[in-house]
C-alpha positions as CSV (number, residue, x, y, z in Angstrom):
1,M,-32.2,19.2,41.1
2,T,-30.4,21.0,38.3
3,K,-32.2,21.9,35.1
4,K,-30.1,19.2,33.3
5,E,-31.1,16.6,35.9
6,E,-34.7,17.6,35.7
7,L,-34.8,17.3,31.9
8,K,-33.1,13.9,32.0
9,A,-35.5,12.6,34.6
10,K,-38.4,13.7,32.4
11,I,-36.9,12.1,29.3
12,L,-36.3,8.8,31.0
13,E,-39.8,8.8,32.5
14,L,-41.2,9.3,29.0
15,T,-39.0,6.5,27.8
16,R,-40.6,4.2,30.3
17,D,-44.0,5.3,29.1
18,Y,-43.0,4.7,25.5
19,Y,-41.9,1.2,26.3
20,K,-45.2,0.5,28.0
21,E,-47.1,1.9,25.0
22,V,-45.1,0.3,22.2
23,H,-43.2,-2.7,23.4
24,A,-45.0,-4.0,26.5
25,V,-48.2,-4.8,24.6
26,S,-48.3,-8.6,23.9
27,Q,-50.3,-10.0,21.0
28,A,-52.5,-13.0,21.6
29,F,-50.9,-16.2,20.3
30,V,-52.9,-17.7,17.4
31,P,-51.6,-21.2,16.5
32,G,-50.6,-21.4,12.8
33,K,-50.8,-17.7,12.3
34,T,-48.5,-16.2,15.0
35,K,-44.8,-16.8,14.1
36,V,-42.8,-18.8,16.7
37,N,-39.4,-17.3,16.5
38,Y,-36.3,-19.4,17.4
39,G,-34.9,-16.4,19.3
40,G,-35.2,-12.7,19.8
41,R,-34.8,-9.7,22.0
42,Y,-35.8,-10.1,25.6
43,F,-36.0,-6.8,27.3
44,D,-38.1,-4.3,29.2
45,D,-38.0,-0.6,30.0
46,A,-34.7,-0.9,31.9
47,E,-32.7,-1.5,28.7
48,M,-34.4,1.4,26.9
49,V,-33.8,3.8,29.8
50,N,-30.2,2.9,30.0
51,L,-29.8,3.3,26.3
52,V,-31.4,6.8,26.3
53,D,-29.5,7.7,29.4
54,S,-26.2,6.9,27.7
55,A,-27.2,8.6,24.5
56,L,-27.9,11.8,26.5
57,D,-24.4,11.7,27.9
58,F,-23.3,11.4,24.3
59,W,-20.0,9.6,25.1
60,L,-20.6,7.5,22.0
61,T,-17.4,5.4,22.2
62,A,-16.5,3.0,25.0
63,G,-16.6,4.9,28.3
64,P,-18.1,4.7,31.8
65,W,-20.9,2.2,30.8
66,A,-18.4,-0.1,29.1
67,H,-16.2,-0.1,32.1
68,K,-19.1,-0.9,34.4
69,F,-20.2,-3.7,32.1
70,E,-16.8,-5.2,32.0
71,T,-16.5,-5.1,35.8
72,C,-20.0,-6.5,36.5
73,F,-19.8,-9.2,33.8
74,A,-16.4,-10.4,35.0
75,Q,-17.9,-10.7,38.5
76,W,-20.9,-12.6,37.3
77,L,-18.6,-15.1,35.4
78,G,-16.2,-15.3,38.3
79,V,-13.1,-14.2,36.3
80,R,-10.5,-11.5,36.8
81,F,-10.7,-9.7,33.4
82,C,-13.2,-8.9,30.7
83,S,-12.8,-7.0,27.5
84,L,-16.0,-5.7,25.8
85,C,-16.0,-5.7,21.9
86,N,-18.4,-5.2,19.0
87,S,-19.5,-8.8,18.3
88,G,-19.0,-12.4,19.3
89,S,-17.1,-13.0,16.0
90,S,-14.7,-10.2,16.9
91,A,-14.4,-11.8,20.4
92,N,-13.2,-15.0,18.7
93,L,-10.8,-13.0,16.5
94,L,-9.4,-11.2,19.6
95,A,-9.1,-14.3,21.6
96,F,-7.1,-16.1,18.9
97,S,-5.1,-12.9,18.1
98,A,-3.9,-12.7,21.7
99,L,-2.3,-16.2,21.3
100,T,-0.3,-15.0,18.3
101,A,1.4,-12.3,20.3
102,Q,5.2,-12.6,19.9
103,E,5.7,-11.9,23.6
104,L,4.5,-15.4,24.2
105,G,7.7,-16.8,22.7
106,E,7.6,-20.5,21.8
107,R,3.9,-20.8,22.9
108,A,2.8,-18.1,20.4
109,I,0.7,-19.5,17.5
110,G,2.3,-18.7,14.2
111,R,2.1,-19.6,10.5
112,G,1.8,-23.3,10.0
113,D,1.0,-24.2,13.6
114,E,-2.1,-26.4,14.2
115,V,-5.3,-25.7,16.1
116,I,-7.8,-28.5,16.8
117,T,-11.4,-27.6,16.1
118,V,-14.6,-28.9,14.5
119,A,-16.3,-28.2,11.2
120,A,-19.9,-28.5,12.6
121,G,-20.3,-25.0,14.0
122,F,-20.2,-21.3,13.2
123,P,-17.5,-20.2,10.7
124,T,-16.0,-17.4,12.8
125,T,-14.7,-20.0,15.3
126,V,-12.5,-21.1,12.5
127,S,-11.9,-18.0,10.3
128,S,-9.4,-16.4,12.7
129,I,-7.2,-19.5,12.6
130,I,-7.1,-19.3,8.8
131,Q,-6.6,-15.5,8.9
132,Y,-3.3,-16.0,10.8
133,H,-2.2,-18.8,8.4
134,A,-2.4,-21.4,11.1
135,I,-3.8,-24.8,10.2
136,P,-7.3,-25.9,11.5
137,V,-7.4,-29.6,12.3
138,F,-11.0,-30.8,12.1
139,V,-12.2,-33.7,14.3
140,D,-15.7,-35.2,14.3
141,M,-18.6,-34.7,16.6
142,D,-20.5,-36.8,19.2
143,I,-24.1,-36.8,18.0
144,K,-25.6,-37.2,21.5
145,E,-24.2,-34.0,22.9
146,S,-23.8,-32.3,19.5
147,N,-20.2,-31.5,20.6
148,I,-16.6,-32.4,19.8
149,D,-15.7,-36.1,19.9
150,T,-12.9,-35.9,22.5
151,T,-11.8,-39.5,21.7
152,Q,-10.2,-38.1,18.5
153,L,-8.1,-35.5,20.2
154,E,-4.9,-37.7,20.5
155,K,-5.3,-38.7,16.8
156,A,-5.5,-35.0,15.9
157,F,-2.4,-34.1,17.9
158,S,1.0,-33.4,16.2
159,P,4.2,-31.7,17.1
160,K,2.7,-28.6,15.4
161,T,-0.4,-28.4,17.6
162,K,-0.6,-25.3,19.8
163,A,-4.2,-24.9,20.8
164,V,-7.8,-26.3,20.9
165,F,-10.5,-23.8,19.8
166,V,-14.1,-25.2,20.1
167,A,-17.6,-24.0,21.0
168,H,-20.1,-25.3,23.5
169,S,-22.7,-26.3,21.0
170,L,-26.2,-24.8,21.6
171,G,-25.5,-24.3,25.3
172,N,-24.5,-27.9,26.0
173,P,-20.9,-27.9,27.3
174,F,-18.4,-30.1,25.5
175,N,-16.5,-32.7,27.6
176,I,-14.4,-30.0,29.3
177,Q,-12.6,-32.5,31.6
178,A,-11.3,-34.5,28.6
179,V,-10.3,-31.4,26.7
180,V,-8.6,-29.8,29.7
181,D,-6.7,-33.0,30.5
182,F,-5.6,-33.2,26.9
183,C,-4.4,-29.5,26.8
184,R,-2.6,-29.9,30.2
185,R,-0.9,-33.1,28.9
186,H,0.4,-31.4,25.8
187,K,0.8,-27.8,27.1
188,L,-1.8,-26.4,24.7
189,W,-4.0,-23.3,24.8
190,L,-7.7,-23.7,25.2
191,I,-10.2,-21.1,23.8
192,E,-13.8,-21.7,24.8
193,D,-16.2,-20.3,22.3
194,N,-19.0,-19.6,24.8
195,C,-21.2,-17.6,22.5
196,D,-24.1,-20.1,22.7
197,A,-23.6,-21.2,26.3
198,L,-23.6,-18.2,28.6
199,G,-24.5,-19.4,32.1
200,S,-23.8,-23.1,31.5
201,E,-21.8,-24.8,34.3
202,Y,-19.5,-27.7,34.4
203,L,-18.1,-29.7,37.4
204,I,-14.3,-29.8,37.0
205,D,-11.7,-30.7,39.6
206,G,-14.5,-30.9,42.2
207,E,-15.8,-27.4,41.5
208,W,-18.7,-26.0,39.5
209,K,-17.5,-23.4,37.1
210,K,-19.2,-21.4,34.4
211,T,-18.2,-22.4,30.8
212,G,-15.9,-19.9,29.2
213,T,-13.9,-19.5,32.4
214,I,-12.2,-22.9,32.5
215,G,-9.9,-22.6,29.5
216,D,-7.3,-19.9,28.9
217,I,-9.8,-17.5,27.2
218,G,-13.5,-17.5,26.8
219,T,-15.8,-15.5,24.4
220,S,-19.4,-14.4,24.3
221,S,-21.8,-12.9,21.8
222,F,-24.5,-10.4,22.5
223,Y,-26.3,-10.6,19.2
224,P,-30.1,-10.5,19.8
225,P,-30.9,-14.3,19.7
226,H,-28.2,-15.0,22.3
227,H,-28.7,-15.3,26.0
228,M,-28.3,-11.6,26.5
229,T,-28.2,-8.8,23.9
230,M,-26.7,-5.4,23.2
231,G,-27.9,-5.6,19.6
232,E,-24.4,-6.1,18.5
233,G,-21.6,-6.9,21.0
234,G,-19.3,-9.5,22.4
235,A,-16.8,-10.1,25.2
236,V,-13.5,-11.8,25.8
237,Y,-12.6,-12.9,29.3
238,T,-9.7,-14.6,31.1
239,N,-7.9,-15.0,34.4
240,N,-4.5,-14.4,32.7
241,A,-3.4,-10.8,33.0
242,E,-0.9,-11.2,30.2
243,L,-3.5,-12.5,27.7
244,H,-5.9,-9.8,28.8
245,K,-3.3,-7.1,28.0
246,Y,-2.8,-8.6,24.5
247,V,-6.6,-8.9,23.9
248,N,-7.0,-5.2,24.7
249,S,-4.0,-4.3,22.5
250,F,-5.4,-6.1,19.5
251,R,-8.9,-4.6,20.2
252,D,-7.5,-1.1,20.5
253,W,-5.6,-0.7,17.2
254,G,-2.7,-2.8,18.4
255,R,-1.4,-0.1,20.6
256,D,1.1,-0.7,23.4
257,C,-0.5,1.9,25.6
258,W,-3.1,0.7,28.2
259,C,-4.7,4.0,29.0
260,V,-8.5,3.9,28.9
261,G,-10.3,6.4,26.7
262,G,-10.0,10.0,27.8
263,V,-7.1,9.3,30.2
264,D,-3.5,10.0,29.4
265,N,-0.1,9.0,30.9
266,T,-1.3,6.1,33.1
267,C,2.1,4.6,32.8
268,G,3.9,7.8,33.9
269,C,6.4,7.6,31.1
270,R,4.4,8.8,28.1
271,F,7.3,10.8,26.6
272,T,10.3,9.1,28.3
273,G,10.2,5.5,27.0
274,Q,12.0,3.8,24.1
275,F,10.0,1.3,22.0
276,G,11.3,-0.7,19.1
277,Q,13.4,1.5,16.8
278,L,11.3,4.7,17.6
279,P,13.1,7.7,19.0
280,V,13.4,8.0,22.8
281,G,10.4,9.8,24.1
282,Y,8.0,8.9,21.2
283,D,4.4,9.4,22.5
284,H,3.5,6.0,24.1
285,K,-0.2,6.5,23.0
286,Y,1.0,6.0,19.4
287,V,3.3,3.1,19.9
288,Y,2.0,-0.2,18.3
289,S,3.1,-3.5,19.6
290,H,0.7,-5.6,17.5
291,M,-1.1,-5.4,14.2
292,G,-4.5,-4.8,15.6
293,Y,-8.0,-3.6,14.8
294,N,-10.6,-1.2,16.2
295,L,-13.2,-3.7,17.6
296,K,-14.5,-1.7,20.6
297,A,-18.2,-1.5,21.4
298,T,-20.0,1.8,22.2
299,D,-21.1,3.0,25.6
300,M,-24.7,2.8,24.4
301,Q,-24.4,-0.9,23.7
302,A,-22.7,-1.4,27.1
303,A,-25.6,0.5,28.8
304,I,-28.1,-2.0,27.4
305,G,-25.8,-4.9,28.5
306,C,-25.8,-3.6,32.1
307,A,-29.6,-3.8,32.2
308,Q,-29.5,-7.3,30.6
309,L,-27.0,-8.5,33.3
310,E,-29.7,-7.9,35.9
311,K,-31.9,-10.4,34.1
312,L,-29.3,-13.0,33.2
313,D,-30.0,-15.4,36.0
314,E,-33.7,-15.4,35.1
315,I,-32.9,-15.8,31.4
316,V,-30.8,-18.9,32.2
317,R,-33.5,-20.3,34.4
318,R,-36.2,-19.8,31.7
319,R,-34.1,-21.4,29.0
320,R,-33.6,-24.5,31.1
321,E,-37.3,-24.7,31.8
322,N,-38.2,-24.4,28.2
323,F,-35.7,-27.0,27.2
324,D,-37.0,-29.4,29.9
325,Y,-40.6,-28.9,28.6
326,L,-39.7,-29.9,25.1
327,Q,-37.6,-32.8,26.3
328,K,-40.5,-34.2,28.3
329,R,-43.0,-33.8,25.5
330,L,-40.9,-35.3,22.7
331,K,-39.2,-38.1,24.6
332,G,-39.7,-41.5,23.0
333,L,-40.8,-40.2,19.5
334,K,-39.8,-42.7,16.9
335,G,-37.4,-41.4,14.3
336,L,-35.9,-38.6,16.3
337,L,-32.7,-38.5,18.3
338,L,-33.0,-36.0,21.1
339,P,-30.3,-34.0,22.9
340,E,-28.5,-35.3,26.0
341,P,-26.9,-32.9,28.5
342,Q,-23.2,-33.4,28.9
343,R,-22.2,-35.5,31.9
344,N,-21.2,-33.3,34.9
345,S,-22.9,-30.2,33.4
346,R,-25.8,-27.8,34.0
347,P,-26.4,-26.4,30.5
348,S,-27.8,-23.0,29.8
349,W,-29.5,-24.0,26.6
350,F,-29.3,-21.9,23.4
351,G,-31.5,-24.3,21.4
352,Y,-33.2,-27.7,21.3
353,F,-31.2,-30.0,19.0
354,I,-33.0,-32.7,17.1
355,T,-31.5,-35.3,14.7
356,V,-33.7,-37.2,12.3
357,E,-32.6,-40.8,12.3
358,E,-31.5,-42.4,8.9
359,N,-34.4,-44.9,8.9
360,A,-37.1,-42.5,10.2
361,G,-39.1,-42.7,7.0
362,F,-38.9,-38.9,6.6
363,T,-36.1,-36.4,6.1
364,R,-34.9,-33.4,8.2
365,N,-36.0,-31.1,5.4
366,E,-39.5,-32.6,5.3
367,L,-39.9,-32.1,9.0
368,T,-38.5,-28.6,9.0
369,T,-40.6,-27.6,6.0
370,Y,-43.7,-28.8,7.8
371,L,-42.8,-26.7,10.9
372,E,-41.9,-23.6,8.9
373,D,-45.2,-23.9,7.0
374,H,-46.9,-23.9,10.4
375,K,-45.0,-20.7,11.3
376,I,-42.4,-22.4,13.5
377,Q,-38.8,-21.2,12.9
378,T,-36.1,-23.8,12.6
379,R,-32.3,-23.5,12.2
380,N,-29.6,-26.0,11.1
381,L,-26.6,-26.4,13.3
382,F,-24.9,-23.4,11.6
383,A,-22.4,-24.5,8.9
384,G,-23.3,-28.2,9.2
385,N,-19.9,-29.1,7.7
386,L,-17.9,-26.0,7.0
387,L,-15.6,-27.8,4.6
388,K,-18.6,-28.3,2.2
389,H,-19.2,-24.5,1.9
390,P,-18.0,-22.3,-1.0
391,A,-15.8,-20.4,1.4
392,F,-13.5,-23.4,1.7
393,K,-13.1,-24.0,-2.0
394,P,-9.8,-22.2,-2.3
395,Y,-8.2,-24.2,0.5
396,T,-6.3,-27.5,0.1
397,E,-6.4,-30.4,2.6
398,G,-3.0,-31.1,4.0
399,V,-1.8,-27.6,3.2
400,D,-4.4,-25.2,4.6
401,Y,-6.3,-27.6,6.9
402,R,-6.2,-31.2,8.1
403,V,-9.1,-33.6,8.7
404,V,-9.0,-36.5,11.2
405,G,-11.1,-39.4,10.0
406,D,-14.1,-39.1,7.7
407,L,-16.3,-36.6,9.7
408,R,-19.1,-39.1,9.5
409,V,-21.1,-37.6,12.4
410,T,-20.4,-34.0,11.1
411,N,-22.0,-35.0,7.8
412,L,-24.9,-36.6,9.5
413,I,-25.5,-33.3,11.4
414,M,-25.3,-31.5,8.1
415,R,-28.0,-33.7,6.5
416,N,-30.2,-34.6,9.4
417,S,-30.0,-32.2,12.3
418,F,-31.8,-28.9,13.2
419,W,-32.8,-27.0,16.3
420,L,-35.6,-25.1,17.8
421,G,-35.7,-22.0,20.1
422,V,-36.0,-22.0,23.8
423,Y,-35.4,-18.3,24.5
424,P,-37.3,-16.6,27.4
425,G,-39.7,-15.0,25.0
426,M,-41.1,-18.4,24.3
427,T,-44.5,-18.7,26.0
428,K,-46.0,-21.9,27.2
429,E,-48.6,-21.7,24.4
430,K,-45.8,-21.5,21.8
431,L,-43.8,-24.4,23.4
432,Q,-47.0,-26.5,23.5
433,Y,-47.7,-25.7,19.8
434,M,-44.2,-26.6,18.7
435,A,-44.4,-30.0,20.5
436,D,-47.8,-30.6,19.1
437,M,-46.7,-30.0,15.5
438,I,-43.7,-32.2,15.8
439,I,-45.8,-35.0,17.3
440,E,-48.4,-34.5,14.6
441,F,-45.9,-34.8,11.8
442,V,-44.0,-37.8,13.2
443,S,-47.3,-39.7,13.9
444,K,-47.9,-39.9,10.2
445,Y,-44.9,-42.2,9.7
């Protein structure tokens, strides 16, 4: 063993000891005093060792760990290509940007083209549509599955429609068969925002497939509350080699070159090609085919992700178990509408979705305030109705966006719905306490 190897081995062993001393110590749960988080980091010494290992290599930017993660994550998903980036929001931006590439010809999304989506979700599913001056077309939700109401798709369609861009809400897949059939019928792109549904599966065309891999492009987020974490991080994945090329171009400054970091002249014509109106032989590494960004992740983030991948199957299993426990305990409670898994799906739950019925005798805010007062974190379904937020004030319906119907269910979700955590760090004691507090509150009415 060299001196360098010996030093690294000692440092990594000390890192394991540090984890055991600082992070592995669990505090006793005290009902009403210990906070019950809706989500959080779920890790052990493997993530810390990988992080320190990569830091000692001091690559800093995307490098060997990033390449390993992209390869292993694509294999886990069952897709051909994966592009690591710095957040799930960036992943959504990259996925949509790829569909604006001029190389796609008539199928490229341009200014004034329409994209069907929902208002009850996270804003960065929609912001990229607006950024490219395309027109989001908002359809309503199905309250039972807390997902897009697919019966409105045909009403939303117009000659300007180019794509559908929607999320699998809280891990529950939307009706993928209906959306895929619609997209096939009208030759539309489908982007699956899979940030809250990593590991969910759907039976389509007689085959079980992971959500995010069924449409043209899928996206994931690795923010701490999500199924797996890098702290910050995201990914875009596809089976389409052309779209993968565009995703990487937009991620890497918009460049035409496909060389990985630290490698030159993969194409073999770095100084012999002719691009646009540039001089013949202009350095291919500095040729830009798209107006892109720098949205790469670091090797240190990827190193954490590689350790998280080893736990992902267990994470999915635990989330399903925790959801099932709450479903069993809360079933039949008056005044509450509980979640229903999408037909032909095996959800990898992000949260437990609850809607307070209009005639319940109590409000959503009264229930969530009670839970929060008892140290139980709650969350609304993100934007509720994005169109009601200050961010949408400058936009005009019919010019900057279009709405199908009255968004009645979307507004119901905005007023009456919330969700609780089911992440793997949720102990049986915490789950029992959550259920007990909900039952205790509802029993008063």
